[in-house]
C-alpha positions in Angstrom: 111.4 123.2 82.9 110.7 123.5 79.2 107.9 121.2 77.9 107.6 119.9 74.3 104.4 118.6 73.0 104.2 116.2 70.0 100.8 116.3 68.4 98.8 113.1 68.0 98.6 111.0 64.9 98.4 107.3 63.9 101.6 105.4 63.4 102.9 101.8 63.3 103.8 100.0 66.5 107.5 100.0 65.6 107.5 103.7 64.9 105.6 104.5 68.2 107.9 102.5 70.4 111.1 103.6 68.7 110.1 107.2 69.0 109.4 106.9 72.7 112.7 105.2 73.2 114.6 107.8 71.1 113.0 110.7 73.0 113.9 109.0 76.3 117.4 108.3 75.2 118.0 112.0 74.2 116.3 113.8 77.1 117.8 117.2 78.0 118.2 117.9 81.7 115.8 120.9 81.5 113.4 119.5 79.0 110.3 117.3 79.4 108.2 115.8 76.6 104.4 115.1 76.4 103.3 113.0 73.4 99.9 111.8 72.3 99.5 109.2 69.5 97.4 106.4 68.1 98.2 103.1 66.2 97.8 102.2 62.6 97.4 99.3 62.1 96.1 98.1 65.4 99.0 96.6 67.4 99.7 94.3 70.3 102.6 95.5 72.4 104.4 93.1 74.8 106.3 94.0 77.9 110.0 94.2 77.5 110.6 90.9 79.2 107.4 89.1 78.1 107.7 85.8 76.2 106.6 86.3 72.5 105.4 82.7 72.4 102.2 83.8 74.0 101.1 85.5 70.7 99.4 83.6 67.9 101.1 85.4 65.1 99.1 83.6 62.4 95.8 84.9 63.8 97.3 88.4 64.2 98.5 88.6 60.6 95.2 87.4 59.4 93.5 90.4 61.0 96.3 92.8 60.2 97.3 93.1 63.8 100.9 94.3 64.3 103.0 93.0 67.2 105.8 95.0 68.9 107.9 95.0 72.1 107.7 97.9 74.4 110.8 99.4 76.1 108.8 99.3 79.3 107.7 96.3 81.4 104.2 94.9 82.0 102.2 92.6 79.9 100.3 92.4 76.5 98.0 95.2 75.3 96.0 95.4 72.1 96.2 99.0 71.1 93.1 99.9 69.1 90.4 102.2 70.2 92.5 104.3 72.5 94.6 107.4 72.8 98.2 106.6 73.9 100.3 109.1 75.9 104.0 109.2 76.7 105.9 111.5 79.0 109.7 111.7 79.1 111.0 113.5 82.1 114.7 114.2 83.2 115.8 112.2 86.2 117.6 115.3 87.6 114.3 117.1 87.9 112.3 114.3 89.4 112.2 113.6 93.2 111.3 109.9 92.5 109.9 107.7 89.8 106.9 106.8 92.0 106.0 110.4 92.7 106.3 111.2 89.0 104.0 108.2 88.2 101.4 109.7 90.6 101.8 113.2 89.2 101.5 112.1 85.5 98.3 110.2 86.3 96.9 113.1 88.3 97.6 115.4 85.2 95.8 112.8 83.0 92.8 112.9 85.3 92.8 116.7 85.2 92.7 116.5 81.4 90.0 113.9 81.3 87.8 116.0 83.6 88.4 118.9 81.2 87.1 116.6 78.4 83.9 115.7 80.3 82.7 116.6 83.8 81.2 113.1 83.9 84.7 111.9 84.5 85.0 113.7 87.8 84.5 110.3 89.5 87.9 109.0 88.2 90.1 107.9 91.0 93.7 106.9 91.4 94.3 103.4 92.5 95.5 103.4 96.2 96.8 99.8 96.5 99.9 98.3 94.9 99.3 94.6 93.9 102.0 92.0 94.6 103.1 91.7 90.9 105.7 89.1 91.7 102.8 86.8 92.8 100.4 88.1 90.1 102.8 87.3 87.2 102.7 83.7 88.2 99.0 83.5 87.4 97.7 82.8 83.9 95.7 86.0 83.7 99.0 88.0 84.1 99.4 87.6 80.3 97.2 90.6 79.7 98.2 94.0 81.1 94.6 95.2 82.0 94.0 92.3 84.4 95.4 94.3 87.3 95.8 98.0 88.3 99.1 99.4 89.7 99.0 102.0 92.4 98.1 105.5 91.0 96.6 104.1 87.8 93.2 105.7 86.8 90.0 103.8 87.5 86.3 104.7 87.0 83.7 103.0 89.2 86.4 100.5 90.3 87.4 99.6 86.7 90.7 100.4 85.0 90.5 103.2 82.4 94.1 104.1 81.9 97.0 101.6 82.0 100.6 102.8 82.3 104.1 101.5 82.4 107.3 103.2 83.4 111.1 102.7 82.9 114.0 104.7 84.3 116.9 105.3 82.1 120.3 106.9 83.1 119.1 110.5 82.4 115.4 110.2 82.0 112.1 108.5 83.0 109.8 107.2 80.3 106.2 106.7 81.1 103.5 105.8 78.6 100.1 104.3 78.7 96.7 103.6 77.1 93.6 105.7 77.6 90.8 103.3 76.7 88.3 105.0 74.4 86.5 101.9 73.1 86.3 98.2 74.0 88.3 96.7 71.1 91.2 96.0 73.4 89.2 93.0 74.8 89.8 91.2 71.5 93.3 90.5 72.5 92.1 87.0 73.6 91.8 86.1 69.9 95.6 86.5 69.4 96.9 84.6 72.4 98.0 81.0 72.4 95.5 79.9 75.0 92.7 77.4 75.1 89.0 78.2 74.4 88.3 77.8 78.1 91.1 80.3 79.0 89.8 82.7 76.4 86.4 82.7 78.0 87.9 83.3 81.5 90.2 86.0 80.1 87.3 87.8 78.4 85.2 87.8 81.6 88.1 89.2 83.5 88.8 92.0 81.0 85.1 93.0 81.0 85.0 92.9 84.8 88.2 94.9 85.3 88.2 97.5 82.5 86.1 100.3 81.2 86.4 102.8 78.3 85.3 106.3 77.6 82.7 105.4 75.0 80.9 103.2 77.6 81.1 105.8 80.4 79.9 108.7 78.2 77.6 106.8 75.9 79.1 108.4 72.8 82.1 108.0 70.5 85.2 109.9 71.6 86.4 112.9 69.5 90.1 112.2 69.6 91.1 115.8 68.7 89.0 117.2 71.5 90.3 114.6 73.9 93.9 115.5 73.0 93.2 119.2 73.5 91.7 118.6 76.9 94.7 116.4 78.0 97.1 119.1 76.9 95.1 121.7 78.9 95.1 119.4 81.9 98.9 118.9 81.8 99.5 122.6 81.3 97.5 123.5 84.4 98.7 120.6 86.6 102.4 121.1 85.9 102.1 124.9 85.7 103.5 124.9 82.1 103.7 128.5 80.9 105.1 127.9 77.5 104.4 124.6 75.9 106.3 124.2 72.6 104.3 122.3 69.9 106.6 120.1 67.8 
């Protein structure tokens, strides 16, 4: 398997999602892609099937917050103080989407531990929620309100949120590695009541955690990117990673 790595940089939400979709739609049978990127300006991404009416576009524009649809499912995320990853993997080389989901998250964990030994306590979620039931709840509006099986948690709180979609010839998985807590501000851009905003904020604070909080210092994104690349190379036994 040949692996390509696209180095991290900051792009618009439209560019980021179109790039992931393009790479997934043009995946070679013997080629996998690992990409790291950030968002400029900050951006809310909605799941592919999520109703856009939940977003208060007026408030988002006021704060220069972009809004985009993801090609994957799930719910709304405010991409801000984070490093986002994407992996495109050929269907022919994957035994199953679920196993790949687990393997990618395990590789992310390996990279995070390379970044700091304090992250050794990261665990993969072992329980799969009943999302059909969860999506009927008000809190399902925000992606970080629940953890899927194999997602990364620290001290019981979600650190990395991921989404996956299977195409004809490839599997796309991408997700947010929380580095700061700005993602919690998503409540300011939702069409919900003040009472709901309070409840949502409490839930986000209760269920999520970020690297700055864990490590008690600001993340060096370049160093984090390098550690994640090393983790992927070692976990997937990548001998020759081609930098694009």
